[in-house]
C-alpha positions in Angstrom: 42.9 66.4 10.0 46.5 65.7 9.0 47.3 63.4 6.2 49.0 61.0 8.7 45.9 60.8 10.9 43.7 60.2 7.9 46.0 57.4 6.7 46.0 55.8 10.1 42.2 55.9 10.3 41.9 54.2 6.9 44.4 51.6 8.0 42.5 50.8 11.2 39.3 50.2 9.1 41.0 47.5 7.0 40.5 44.6 9.4 36.8 45.5 9.8 36.3 45.6 6.1 38.0 42.3 5.6 35.9 40.8 8.4 32.7 42.1 6.9 33.7 40.7 3.5 34.4 37.4 5.0 31.0 37.1 6.8 29.2 38.3 3.7 30.9 35.6 1.6 30.1 33.0 4.3 26.5 34.1 4.4 26.2 33.8 0.6 27.9 30.4 0.6 25.7 29.1 3.4 22.6 30.4 1.7 23.6 28.8 -1.5 24.2 25.4 0.2 20.7 25.6 1.9 19.0 26.4 -1.4 20.8 23.5 -3.2 20.0 21.2 -0.3 16.3 22.2 -0.5 16.1 21.8 -4.3 17.8 18.4 -4.1 15.3 17.2 -1.5 12.4 18.5 -3.4 13.6 16.9 -6.6 14.0 13.5 -4.9 10.6 13.9 -3.3 9.0 14.4 -6.7 10.8 11.3 -8.0 9.6 9.3 -5.0 6.0 10.4 -5.8 6.4 9.3 -9.4 7.8 5.9 -8.3 4.8 5.4 -6.0 2.6 5.4 -9.0 4.2 2.1 -10.1 3.5 0.4 -6.7 0.0 -0.6 -5.8 -1.3 -1.8 -2.5 -4.0 -4.5 -2.1 -5.5 -3.7 1.3 -7.5 -6.9 1.3 -4.2 -8.9 1.7 -2.8 -9.1 5.2 0.4 -10.9 4.1 3.1 -8.4 3.2 4.5 -10.9 0.6 1.3 -10.5 -1.4 0.1 -7.0 -0.4 2.3 -4.9 -2.8 2.5 -5.1 -6.6 5.6 -3.4 -8.0 5.8 -2.8 -11.7 9.5 -3.5 -12.3 9.1 -3.4 -16.0 7.9 0.2 -16.0 10.5 1.2 -13.4 13.3 -0.3 -15.4 12.2 2.0 -18.3 13.1 4.9 -16.0 16.3 3.3 -14.6 17.6 -0.1 -15.6 19.8 -0.2 -12.4 16.7 -0.9 -10.3 17.1 -4.3 -8.4 14.5 -4.1 -5.6 11.8 -2.3 -3.8 12.2 -1.9 0.0 9.8 -1.1 2.8 10.7 -0.7 6.5 7.7 -0.2 8.8 7.9 2.5 11.4 10.2 4.6 9.1 9.8 6.6 5.9 11.6 3.9 3.9 9.4 2.8 1.1 11.3 3.1 -2.1 13.3 1.5 -5.0 16.8 0.1 -4.6 19.3 0.5 -7.4 22.8 -1.0 -8.0 25.8 0.3 -9.9 29.2 -1.1 -10.8 30.6 0.6 -7.7 29.4 2.0 -4.3 30.2 5.6 -5.2 27.8 6.6 -8.0 24.5 6.6 -6.1 26.0 8.5 -3.2 25.7 11.5 -5.4 23.1 10.6 -8.0 19.3 10.1 -7.7 17.0 7.5 -9.3 16.9 9.5 -12.5 20.7 9.5 -12.6 20.9 13.2 -12.0 23.6 14.7 -9.7 22.1 15.0 -6.3 23.9 15.2 -2.9 21.1 13.2 -1.3 21.9 10.3 -3.6 19.6 7.2 -3.6 19.1 3.9 -1.8 21.5 1.4 -3.4 22.7 -2.2 -2.9 26.3 -3.1 -2.6 27.9 -3.5 -6.1 29.2 -6.9 -5.1 25.6 -8.2 -4.5 23.8 -10.1 -7.3 20.3 -9.5 -5.8 19.1 -12.7 -7.5 18.3 -14.8 -4.5 21.7 -16.3 -4.1 23.4 -13.6 -1.9 24.3 -14.6 1.6 24.2 -11.0 2.7 22.4 -8.3 0.7 23.8 -4.9 1.9 21.8 -1.8 1.2 23.0 1.8 1.9 21.4 5.2 2.0 22.3 8.7 3.3 21.1 9.8 6.7 19.2 12.9 5.5 18.0 15.5 8.0 14.5 15.6 6.5 14.3 11.8 7.1 14.3 11.0 3.4 16.6 8.2 2.0 17.8 6.4 5.2 17.3 9.4 7.4 14.6 7.6 9.4 16.6 4.3 9.8 17.8 5.7 13.2 14.2 4.9 14.4 15.3 1.3 14.8 17.3 2.2 17.8 14.2 3.4 19.7 12.3 0.9 21.9 9.0 2.2 20.4 10.3 0.8 17.1 11.8 -2.5 18.0 9.2 -3.5 20.6 6.6 -3.3 17.9 6.6 -6.8 16.3 5.2 -5.6 13.0 8.1 -3.2 12.5 10.6 -6.1 12.6 9.3 -7.5 9.3 11.2 -6.0 6.5 9.7 -6.2 2.9 12.1 -6.6 0.0 10.7 -7.3 -3.5 12.8 -8.1 -6.5 11.7 -9.1 -10.0 11.9 -12.8 -9.1 11.1 -12.8 -5.3 8.8 -11.3 -2.8 10.6 -11.6 0.5 10.1 -10.9 4.1 13.1 -10.5 6.4 12.9 -10.8 10.2 15.1 -8.4 12.2 17.6 -10.2 14.5 20.2 -7.4 15.2 20.2 -3.6 15.5 23.1 -1.4 16.7 25.3 1.7 16.2 29.0 1.2 15.6 32.0 3.1 14.5 32.6 2.9 10.7 34.1 -0.4 9.6 33.9 -2.9 6.7 33.2 -6.2 8.6 29.4 -6.0 8.8 29.1 -5.3 5.1 30.7 -8.6 4.1 28.7 -10.0 1.2 30.5 -13.3 0.5 31.9 -16.0 2.8 34.5 -18.6 2.2 32.5 -21.3 4.0 29.6 -21.9 6.3 31.8 -21.6 9.4 32.9 -18.1 8.4 29.2 -17.1 7.9 28.3 -18.6 11.3 31.1 -16.6 13.0 29.8 -13.5 11.2 26.3 -14.0 12.4 27.4 -14.6 16.0 29.4 -11.4 15.9 26.7 -9.2 14.6 24.1 -10.7 16.9 26.2 -9.9 20.0 26.3 -6.3 18.9 22.6 -5.9 19.0 21.1 -3.5 21.6 18.1 -5.8 21.9 18.1 -9.6 22.0 15.7 -11.0 19.3 14.5 -14.5 19.6 15.5 -15.3 16.0 17.8 -18.2 15.1 20.1 -17.8 12.1 21.8 -20.9 10.6 24.5 -21.3 8.0 21.8 -22.1 5.3 20.0 -18.8 5.8 20.3 -15.6 3.8 20.3 -12.2 5.4 19.7 -8.5 4.7 21.8 -5.6 6.0 20.7 -1.9 6.0 23.2 0.7 6.8 23.4 4.5 7.1 25.8 7.0 8.7 25.4 8.8 12.0 27.2 11.4 14.0 29.0 13.1 11.2 30.1 9.9 9.5 31.9 8.5 12.5 29.3 5.9 13.3 26.9 3.6 11.3 23.3 2.7 12.2 22.9 -1.0 11.2 20.1 -3.4 10.9 20.4 -7.1 10.1 17.4 -9.4 9.2 16.9 -13.0 8.2 14.9 -14.1 5.1 11.9 -16.1 6.3 
């Protein structure tokens, strides 16, 4: 074989080598991402199991306001940012709610304040969560394994919203044991309106309630007045373009 032919053969192999290197790197990158995702989920699962030890259930009580006992004192020793405990029937949501000084920290940190891409369930930093908020807004990632707010999408299924029990949302704080009744559920493109936490006056709040009620995929026979307080749960959907949203009234 002449030197020219040998050179041309080596040259023709270069694109194949580059392509092979690219796919090898891509495979390693994807594999690493999967391993990290799995480890993050396993870590949060372990934390959730530890948290469950501080929540006891009295099966003799039928009323959800009295059924659960949450040891906030012990939980605060683990994380002083805890503000509530949330349960949504018909989903996997049964966990603590934390609050930071911004809405970014718990997008990437778990209950133990460790970096974790799954984050944790958290209340809007503008909320006080002391019983005075007109609209408590709680966020969580839409995880593929249905952890965090991954199962919140269940609310858009008729099997969920046609079950009356599911529409009672339990939210415990240190000072209150509250039940919220669902009055609106929907999916909408990402926006800031529905996460409004404070209102200039009763008229503004009334307009807000009327708007979010009209968005609902199901009409709930629940009246909401200007004197009421509401709860909003939100998670992302469809690659962050949309939000799955639930609104409920404190009863």
